[in-house]
N, C-alpha and C positions, 0 to 999 in steps of 0.2 A: 499460437505455439509456433506457426512457421517465422513470424516475426522474430521470436525472442532465439530460434534455432539460426536464423539469418544472420542477428547480431553476433552470437555465438562463435559461428563459424567466420564471419569478417574479422574475427578480433583475431584469427589466428594469421591474416595476411598484414595486418595493420600494426603499427608500432603500439606499443603499450607504456610507454615510460612510465618509471614510479617517480614521485617527485617528493623531494623533502621540504617540507615548509618550513621557509622562513620568516620572522617577523611575525609569529603567532603570541608573542607575548609572553613574559616570565610567567609560571602558576606557581602559589604557595597550597602548600598543605597547611590546613589553621587547625590547632588542637585546641580545644577549649573545653578545660576540666569543669564538670560542674557538679561531682561529686568528688571523693577519694583524694582530691588532691591536697598533700602534706597532710594527709588524714587517712586514718582506715575507717571505711562505712561511707554508704550510700555513692557506690560506685556507680560514675557515670561520665563517660569521656565522649563529647561530640566533635567528630571530624567532620571539614569542610574543605571540598576541592570542586573544583569547574563546576559551580553552584549546585554540586551534589551534597547532602549532609547525612551522617551514618550516626547514631547513637549507639555506642557499646555500653551496655550495662545499665541498669536504671533499678538502683537500689535505696535502702532506706538506713539512717545512722542508728546502731543498736543502742547508743548512748542518749539518744534522743528521742522526743516523742512529738505526735501529732505532726502539723506542718513544718516544725523545723525541722525534721529528721528527713524531710524531703531533697535531693537534688535542687539546684539554683534553676530551677525552670524558668523564672522569670526573667533569667539573664539572655535568653535567646527567644525567638519566634519558633514555638513548636510545630506551629503549621508548616513550617518549610522543611522539616525534617523527613527526610524520604524513607529509610528504615531504622529499625530498633533491633540491636544483636545482643540479647542478656547471655552470659556465659553458663550460669549454673543456677540452683535453686536455691544458693543461699539468700537470706533476706535484704543481708547488705548487697546485694546484686542484682534483685529481681523482684523487693518487696514494691516497688514503687510503679510496676508496668501498669497495674488497673488505674492507679491517678493519673498517669501519663495518656494512658490511651484514652481515658472517659472524660479527663477534666481541663488538659491544655490545649484542646483545636488540632491534634495529631490525628493525621490523616493516613501517616503512609502504612508500611509493614512491620510485624513484629514477627523476629523467627528464631525460636530456638531447636535444641536437639528434641531427640523423641523421649528419653529418660526426663529432660528437665521439665517436658509441658507438663508430664504427667505426675511429677513430683509437685511442681511451681502450684498447684491446684490444691495438692493436699496441706502444705506449709500455709499456703495463704487464708485458707481456711480454718486452720487451726490458731493463727495468727488473728484472725477476726473473733475467735470464740473465745479466746484465753486472755488476751491484751485488752485492756480497758480503754488507752489512748488511740486504737485502731482506726476509731470513727472518721476522723479527718482523713484517713489516709487511703482507707479501703474499706468499700462496703460490697456485700454480698452481690447485689446487682452489678455493681463496678467489674467483682471478679469474672462473674459467668458473662457481661459482655465481652469484657478482654479477651477471654477465653477463646471465644468465637474467632477474633482476629487475629490469633496467633498461628502460623504457619510452624511446620516443623522438617528437619533435616537430617538425613545421616551424615555421619563423619566423611568429608571428602565429595559430599554431594554437592555439586556446583549449581547455585541458585542465581537469578536473574531480574533485578527489578530496577528501574526506571535509569536503565544504563548503568547501575553498580553490580559487579560480579561478585559473589561471595561463596566461600564454603567451610569448612571447621575442621580441627585437628581435634584429635585426643588430648585434654591437659592435665589428666590425670590427678585433678584434687579431690575431684568427688563423682561417684556414677551420673554419665552425661555431661560433665563438665567440658567446655570447647575453647579453643584459641581460635577466634576469628579471623580470616582474611579475607579484604577487601579490594578488588580492582578497580578504581575510576580512570577511565583513560589513558590504560598502562602504568599508573603508578600504585603500586601495591602495598597496604597498610595492613600489619598483623598485629592484634591487640590479642594479649597473653590472658588477661582476667587472672584468676588463680589458680597457678599452676605447680607440677611438681613432676620433675624428671626420674624421680628414684620409686620405684612398684611398691608397692607393700603387700598386704595380707591377701586383698583382692583385688585391687586396681593395679592395670598395667601405668607405668610412668609416662609423662608427655611425649608428644612425638615432636621430632624436628623438621618442619618444612621442608619440602623437596625444592619450594622454589623461593629464592632470596627477595625478601620486602624491602622496599625503601624505607619504612618506617617502622619501626616497634612500640606500642605501647605497652610496658612492663610492669608487673607487681614488684614492689620494692618492700615488702612486710618485714621483712629481716635483716635488710640492710647489707651489713657485711659479716654478718655471724654467718657461722658453718655449724650444721647441724652434728650431734654425735650419728654415730653407725646405729641402724635399723635393730639391731638386736643389744645395744648397749642400751637404747631407751626403751626398750621393751623388759631388759632386766631392772633397770631403776622403776618402772611403773609397778611390774609385781610385786618387788621387794617392798614399796611402800605400802602397797594395799596387802600384803601379808601380815607385816608387822601390826598395821593397824588393828586387824581383826584377830591378830594373836592376842594384842594385849587387852581385848574384849571392846575395841573402839569401833564405832562407825565411820566408813568411808564414803564419801561424796564425789562423785564426777559429775560437776556440769559439762555437758555437751550439748551440742546442736541435735536437735531431734534427729534428722537424717546427714549421713554423710559418713565424719570421721565416729561417730558412734559405734556404726557397723563395724569398722576395723579395732576398737576396742573391746566390742561382746565377741570376736573372733580371738582375740588374742587370751581374754578372760575366761571362755570356755574350754579355750584349749590347756590353759594352767591349772585351773579346778580339775580338768579331768585327770592331769599328772599328779595331782596334789590331794591324795584321798583324805588328809587328815582337812582338808578346806572344804570337803562337801558336804557337809552339814550346816555351812556358812551360808546363807541365800544370796544370792547375786539379784538386783531387781533393776527391769529398765521400765522406769518410768515415764511412758509416751503414749499418748492416745493416736498416734501415728503408727505404734509398734507392728501390727498386725497389715496393715494395708501397707507399711513401708516393705516387711518381708517378702509380700507378694510381688512386688513392683522390681525389688531385686533379683527374686526370681525368675522374672519375665526377661530381663537385660544379661541374664548368665555370659553371653554372647559378647559383652563389650567388656567382661572380667579377666581376669589374667589366667595363665594356664592353670594355676594351682586351685583355681575355684572352679575353673571350667572341669578339670579333672575329677576332683571330687561329685561334681554333678553330672555323671554320664546318664544322659537319658536312656541308653539302650541296656546298660547294665545295673546300676544303681539306681538312678535318680534320687539322689540324697543331695537334699536342698541343705547347702552349708549354713544357711542362715535360720534354720530352724534349730537352736543352741537347745543341750540338754543340762546345762546347770544355770541356765537364764530364766528368772519368771517374770511375767510381764505384772507391773503395777499397773491396776486398772483406774484405781482412786487412792488419793494419798490419805482423805478422811477413813478409809477402809485397813490401811496399812499396819501392819501389827509392829511398831516400834521397841521390842523386846531385848535385844541384844545385838551382839557383833553383826553387820551385813554392808554389801557394799551395794550404793545406790546410782545410776547412770540416770540422770536427769536433765531436761533443758528448763528456761533455756543456758547456753554452753557459757554467758557473761555473767549470771547472777541478777540478771535485769529485774525479773518478776517470777511468778509464777512456781511450779514444783520445787526447783534447783533451790529458789531465793527461801522459800518456806523451809525445808529441811536444814540449808546452811544455819538460820538464825535459831534455828531449834539445838542443832549439835555443834555451835563454833563456842560454845562458853565450855564444853569438857574438852580437856587435855589429852583423852584418850581419842578421840575422835581426830581424821585429817580430812583437808580437800587437796584434791589434784587435779591443777588445772592443766589440762592436756592440750588446750587450743591456744590460738593467738587471741588477746584479749584487748579489745579498743579502752583508748584511753578514757576516763571518764565512770566506765563502767567498775561495780563494785569488785569483779572479777580480778581487774587490774590494781585497783586499788590494795587489795590483800595480800598480793604479791612481794609488797613492801613490809609486811607484816607490823601494822600497827595495831597499838595496844588496844583500841577499842572501835568498833564500825557502828553505823547506824541501822536500826531497822526501818522498813517500809514506812513505821508507823512515827519515825523519830526518835526513836528510844535507841540509846546507847548501851550495845553490849560489849564485853568482854572478849576479845577475842584470844581463847586458849588453845583451839586447837592448831594441828599443826597444818601447816601450808605448802605444796609440793607443786613443781612447775616442771612439765615436761612437752617438746613439742611433738606432737602427733598431729598438726594443724594442714599438713601435707600443702604447704607454703614452699617455694621455691627459695634456697638458701643463696650465700653468694656464689659459693663454687659453682652451684648448677646454672643460674644467672649467667655467670662469666662466660663456660661453656656453652651455654645455648646462644648468646650474641655471638662469640667467635666462629662456631658451627654455621650459622645463616648470613654470617658477613655482612652485616646490616650498618649503615653510616650513620644514620639518624635514631636516637632511644628517648623516648619521654619515659620519664618515671610515674607512677601514680602509686597509691593503696600501700602509704608507709608513714610512718611520722616525721615529721621535718629531720631529725637527727639521720635516723636511719635513711632518708631518701639522699640526704646531703654525702654523707660518707658513701654511699654506693655511689653517687655521680662523681664525686673525685675520684673514687679507685677505679673506674670504669675509663675515666679519660685518661689516668695513668696508664692502664693496661692495654690500651688500643688506642694508638696514637691519631686515627682515621677517624674515629668518634668524634659524633657531637651530640652532648647528652643533656637532657633537659629535666625541671624538677617544677613544676610550675605549683600554683597555688590555685584555688577554686576562684571561678569568676572569667568573665569576659577580658578584665583588664590583666590576665594574666595569659591571655591567647599566647601560643606558640605558632608562630610562621615559619613554616620551613620551606625555603624556594626550591622549587626545582625547572628544569628546562628542558623537559621530554623531547627528544627527536622525534614529530610526527611526519608521516610519508604519506602522500596521497594518489592514491592510484588512478590513471586515467584510462575509462574504456570508451568504447564503442567510435560516434564519429569523432570526439574529440580528440582520439589518440591517432587520428591520420594522419597530423600535419606534422613534420619533425621540429625538434625543437634543441635550440642549441643554449651552451653556458650564459645564463644572465637574461634569456629572452624571454616572454611574457607567453603564458600560456591562456588562454579564453575557454570560459565555460560557465557553469554553475558547479560550484563546491557544494557537495552532499555530506555533511557530516550526520552520521548516525547517532543510535542510541548507545553503542558503545566507543564512540569517538573515533571512527574510523573514517577517515576523509576519501571521497570519491570525485573526481571533476569528469562531467559528463557534458555533452553537448546540449543546446537547450530543448532539440528535437528527440531525443534520448531520454528525458526527463520521466516519461512515462513509462518505460519499457525498463527503467534501473532502478524506480523508485515507486513506493507506494504513493506519490502525491500525483493530485489532480493537475492537468496542467489545462490552460484556457489562453487562448490567443485575442488580443484584443486589437480591434480594427477601430480605426479612429476615422473623422470624416468634417471637414471643414468647407463652408460654400462660403465664397467671396462674393458679393453683389458686385457686378459693372456698370456705370452711369451709361451704357450703351453696347452695342453688338459689335465685339470683334470676332474675327474669324480665329479659328483653332491655330493657323501658319501665322499670326500676329501673337499668341501666345505662344508660340514656341520661341518667335523669335526674341521675345521679351527675355523667356527663360533660359536660352542659349547664352543670354549676357551674363548669366549669373554661374551657369551649370556647362559643363561639359557631360557628353552622353545622353543627351535629350533624344528618346526615339518615340516614333510614332508607333501604334499597335493599331492595327484595324478590326473593327467590330470585337473590341476585349469586353468580357463580361464583367461587371461591377457590380458589387450588391447595393450601391447608393444610387444607381444612374435608373433614369426613369425608360419607359419603355418609348423612347424617342428614336427619332430617324437618324440623329448623329449620334453615334455610338465608337467612334474615333477615341482613342487614350493615346495620352502623351505619357512617356513612363520617363522620370526622372533619377539618374542616378540606380535606377532598377529597384528603386524602392518604395517611389511616389509617385500616383496614378493622377492624373491631372483631366478633366475632360469637361465639357461645355454642357449647359441644360437652359431651356427656354420653361420659365413660368410666369402662371399669370397670379398679379398682387391686384386688387382692386379695379377690374377691369384691364390693367396694363400689361403688357409683355415685358419682364425683367430677365435680363441676361445673369446667371451665375455661374462661375467655374467652382465645380468640385474637386477638392483636395483630398485623397483618402490612402491610406498606409497603414500597413502593420506596426503596433507600437514596438518601439525599441529606442535607445538611446541614441544612436546615428542617425536612425528614420524620423525621430521628432524633431532633429535639428535640421534636416534636408527639408523638411514638411513645414516648419517655421520660417525659413528663409524662400521656400518656394511661395508662401502667403506675402511675405512682405515684396516679391518681384511683383507679386500680381497688382498689390495696392499700388504701386509705382505706375501704373497703368492709366490709373485715375488722374495723375499730376499733368495741370497743364502743360503745352508743351514751353509756354514761356517761363512756367517756374523749373523748368530741369535746370539740375546744375550743368555748367561746362564742361566738358571731358574733351580731353586728348583721345589720342589714338588707342592709346592702352587702357583708360579708362581707370588710371591710376590715382586721379585725382578724386575722381568721384569716389572711387573704393576708399581711399583714406577719410573722406568726410563722412562718409558711411560709420566707419570704424570709430571716429570721433563721438557719434552719436550715439553708437551703441555702448561705447566706453564710456559718454557721459550718464547714461541710465544707469550704469553699475556704481562711479565714482564721482565724487565733487572733485570740479577744480581742474579738468584735465584741460592741457592744454595743446594744440596740434601745430606743430613746427612743420608747415608744408613744404620748404624749401629742403628740410634735411629729412624729412620722411619719419619722424619720430614724435613720439607724445609723451608728457611728462604730468605728474600730478603724484598727490600722497596718498597713501594707506596707512592706516595704524601709526602715524607719525614717519612712517619711512618712505623714500623718495625712491619713484619707480620711474625708468624709463623704459619705452617700448619701440624700439625700430623696427618699422612695419616689414613684412606683415605679423611677424610674430616673434622677433626675438626680444624677450623681457628682461631687465637688468634690473637689481635690488639686493641690497646688502642683508636683507631680513629674508633667509631662507623658505621660510614658513608664508610670508608674504609674498615670495617671488613665484612661489608652486600654486598659490590660490589664483594669482593674477593671470599666470600662465593656464590654468583650466578655463578662464574668460576668454582669454584671447582666442584659444584653441578654438572655442566655439565662435568666436565671431569670424574667425578665420575662415572656416568651413560656410558661414552663412554670405560672407561677400566674396572673395575669390575663386574665382572658377577652380573645378579640380576635375581630377581624373575619377573614373569609377570609385577607387577605394584606395587611401591614402594609409591602409592599416590600423585606422580609428573605429573600423566597423565592429557595431556590438551583436553582431550576428553570430558570430563563433564560428561561420564557416571559413577555412582558410586552405580551400582546396586548392587557390588560385596562386598561393604563396609557393607552392612546390608540390614535388611526389612523396608520397611517404617513403621513411627509411624502410629498409627491409629488415634491419637487424634493431630487435626491441634496445631500448636504450633507457640506462637509469642517469637522471642529468640532475643537479643542483641548479632549480630555478628559482626567480620569485614568482609568486602565485600573486596575482592581483584582481 
């Protein structure tokens, strides 16, 4: 604690500049659509950025069955996906979650809103029980196992997983529907899912995020169509139903089991209450989930609009608006008394199978009857086909039936129309929009119109699969905070700052001194001490060794009785210190009865100290060269050093020629001519080759030529000898190396 307080206090007196990190490289947000790309159904959008991957939605296709109905999971490695964020409980947005968590190798996290998770379980159980083709897509044990892996989150509540921040907004589509906003390294991506900005009888409209996203993945279900006003839609809807039952017919309303069904039930219950002549005609709600769904809706009254909340006043009335007076629950179609005009709301909403399909095939041949399609119908489904009024339709057994009943279509599906989408994009000010969840014509029309209306906008309409991946380039400006000892030295524009850059899970950059690593991070810190023992053919006094090292190094000092972990308990404990980093000492050992003199070289490992230690060992080995073999040296030892440099270069490159009189070297690297003018001036036309050779020459220079204590190439990070700290904090743009 004292150390921590000291470091915090020290920060008040030392410069703590904030560095803008250059050269971090371009970053790209990659969006791969695995489902609902230029189609409606099996929504699944994979976003990848900075090695983080998030899957938005995970649904099945209502017009397909079995494994064909799943998103294209085989296009990606699901084990690398960090997070899955389904938006709501409709099967085309969440129906593949059990398969995804149990059969693909996914090891990440799944997050839903509270109502979505609760209703998701009910809808999936009903799907397993009702649909014959569900075995390949979902099993009871898969569902139960997946539920244990799903976390829940309230609107606006922020979560974090593996460096990914996420929170949700109310999408207005169905109870619990969410728009997900994620933040990866400062880049924000918003996924709308199905959303509606228009309030209805029980739900509020979609929210507008307060923070502008960088990318929006947006539904395009209705393209550039504009919905009728809600009052007009309700008037058409009730008139068609009224006319049907008035002529003695039966009216079928195919609906999803939950969601829009509740909206239609509220409309019909209120209309029946206002028209006494209709109250003798029954309205049936054919859903096995009816009772349970009413309980769920009652539990989440606080998420509904003000109208519903006023009706459900806990203190005064406690009237549940979802307990309908004129609606009867149909428990079983086998016991259904079909003996006169009636209205039936039955699932599924696209007439694929189940009760709605059975009643349609029974009633479609009578011209008195009618079908009202109140939601969006996916291409390929029966609900979509009958909207074109074909003369005949095929039943589930392949038999052709005449289509004599009337077919009406009205948009109660709570999807955004063009006006809503246009206003939404304008308000959030986004520059990149990726369209999903729409047929090709609607998507292309919407894309063209948005780019006409917003000149700054880039819009994409990708198809399914990896080959249609959208790559959006970003060059976010990253800043690096310099703290602790690393902030003690002053920095100038264009200068280098040394230290260890720590990148946190949230991609925040911090530069710290190596000695501060344990204080500012949770990383374990260890120091590596190295030792080399050089055997000598005979005994040399420490003074001779000092003279030999002084030939190569400046700053060779003598420390009396200096402790060293590798020294034996011998009488001689005097240590030579080379460049303040490397210890050199003598040791006498016995080998097979003979005394052997060895020189110990020890140092704490670093890039700079390792070079010094290697050079010390080379200098010590030169003690063993007989005097006759020593190279002729002039008073400055320049010829000797040039020949040493020639030997070092020859170990790295072939065909190195030494031009002794000109003190230069020539050779070729990767076909490029290189010239070195001693000691370290490198000339080459190829910039990359020149930098690589300069790196080698710099190390040879450190090993061969005498040098002072520090030329500024020290890797220890201690820059206190370069000057005093700047009293004023500075924010400078520098290159981090």
